[in-house]
N, C-alpha and C positions, 0 to 999 in steps of 0.2 A: 112493420109487423108481418107483411107478406114475405119479406126476406127471411125472417126467422123461421117461419113455417116451411119455407122452401129448403132451408139448411137441415131442419129436423128430418124431412122426408129423404134427403140425400143420405143422411147419417143412418136412418133406418134401412134404406135400400142397401147401403154398403154392408151394414151388419148382417142383413139377411143373406147377401151374396156370400160373405165370408162363412157364415154359419152353414149354408147349404154346401159350399165347397168342402168345408172341414168335415161335415157329416158324410159326404160322399167318399172322401179319402179314408176316413175311419172305417166306413162300411167295407170298402175295398180291402184294406189291410186286415180287417177282422175276418173276412171270408177267407183270405189267403192264409192267415194264421190257423184257422180251423182246419183247412185242408192239410196244412203241414202237420198239425197234431194228429189228424186222422191217419195220415201216412205213417207217422212214428208209432202210433198205437198198433197199426196193422203189422209193422215190422216187429214190434215187441211180442205180439201174440205169436207170430210165426217163429221167432227165435225161442220163445218159451216152449212151444210144442216140439221143437226139434232138439231140445236139450237132452243129453243122455244121462243126466244125474237127477236124483231125487232131491227135492228142495223142501225144507221145513222152515217156513217164515216165522219171525218172532211173534207175530200176532195173527189172529184169525178174525172172523166176523164177530165172534162172541167173547173176545178178550185174549189173554195170553195163550200162546200155543204150547201145549204140554209136550210136543215133540221137538220144540226148539232147544238148542243147546243151553241157552241162557235161562230157561225156566227150570229151576231145580226145587223151588219151594212155592207152594200156593196155600191159600187159606181154605179151611173147610167151608163149603157152601159157596165159594167163589165161582163165578161163571167163567169157564175157560173154553178154548177151542182145541179140537183134534184136527189139525190142518196139515196137508201135504200136497205138493205138486208132483205128479207122477209123469215120467216121460211116456211118449207114445209106445204102445204095444208092451207095456210093463204092468206088473201087479205089485201091490203092497199089502202086507198083513201086519196088523198091530195087535199085540197081545198085552193085556193089562192083568196084573196079579196083585192081590192084597188091597189094603192093609187088613190084618187080622182083627177080629172083634176084640174089644177090651173085656167084655163080660158075656156070660152065656145068654143073657137077656137080649143082647144086640143081634136081632135077626134081620135087620135091614140090609140092603145092598150097599156095597162100598161106594158106588157111583151111580149116577142116573144121567140119562141123555134125553134130549128133546127130539121126538120123531119129526116135529115140524121144522126143526132147525138142523136137519141132517141133509148134507149134499154129497152125493156120490159115495156114500159108505153103505156097505152091507154088514149087518151085525149078526153074530152068532149068539146062541143062548147063553145067558149069564149062569155061571156055575158058582153057587155060594160057598162051597167047601173051602176051608183054609183062608177065609177072608175075601174070596171072590176071584173069578177068572173069566175073561171074555175076550173074544177075538173080533176084530173089525177089518173087513177086506175092502179094497178099492182097486180101480184100474185107471188107465190113462186119464190125465186131466187134473183138475183141482178138486180136492175132497176137503170138506170142512163140516164140523159138527160141534154143537154145543154140548159140553160135558161138565158135570158138577160132582165133586167128591163129597161124600156124606160121612166119612169116617176118618179120624186122624190116624197118622202112621205113615208107613212107607209103601209106595206103589212101585212095582217093577214093570217097566215098559220094555218089551222086546219087539224089535222091528225086523221084519223079513222082507227085504227088497228083491223084486223079481221072482224067479222060480226057486230061490234058495230054500233048502230044507232046514238049515241052521240059521239062527238069527244073525243079521248083518251087524247090529249093534244093540246094546241094552243100556238103559239109564234108570236111575232111582229118582223118584219124585216124592218129596216130603210134603205131607198134608198136615198143616198146623191148625190149631184151634184159635180162631180169631178172637174169641172172648178172653182166653188166657193171655194171648199176646197183648191185647188192649189193656187188661188189668195190670200186667207187669210193666208195660212200657209207658203207660200214661201216668204222669204225676198226679197225685191226689191233692186237690186244693180245698181246704176247709175254711169257710168264713165263720168267724166267731162273732 
């Protein structure tokens, strides 16, 4: 019996030694990996800031980015982002126009945005004539803002990069009614 308890303590000691050695190696490699990731992140930040082009990512913090080439249709009431990455010492102006009201009773704004979810954007006054018009300005760095469209139709987005007086590019964004889409696209199942 004494021999069995001696063997058990040897086994426990060996397991403890291997566990401690494994833990120390994992800790060493983990710290090294963190340092490598920090260095890569610092390089990426430096390269992003030194870029000479305006970047419009596919998504922002609040959903699809309406400035991205791939975003051409969104649903009324869908939470979206107005996101851009602006090079150092540059400016960006975004102009939104439309959609026009369907009836004379529609006096609401075509879009709304959250002041609490606005980063690096300055907004001009909303002009309600002809469906609405508003400008958004930003400078170097990343700008992102939550924006939600409240009226179906077509929104014209004009982008002015740098100090240009004429727009750099323009795109049309279609706002669709999610209720109508759901009614037309969802099959109706009736239980008898």
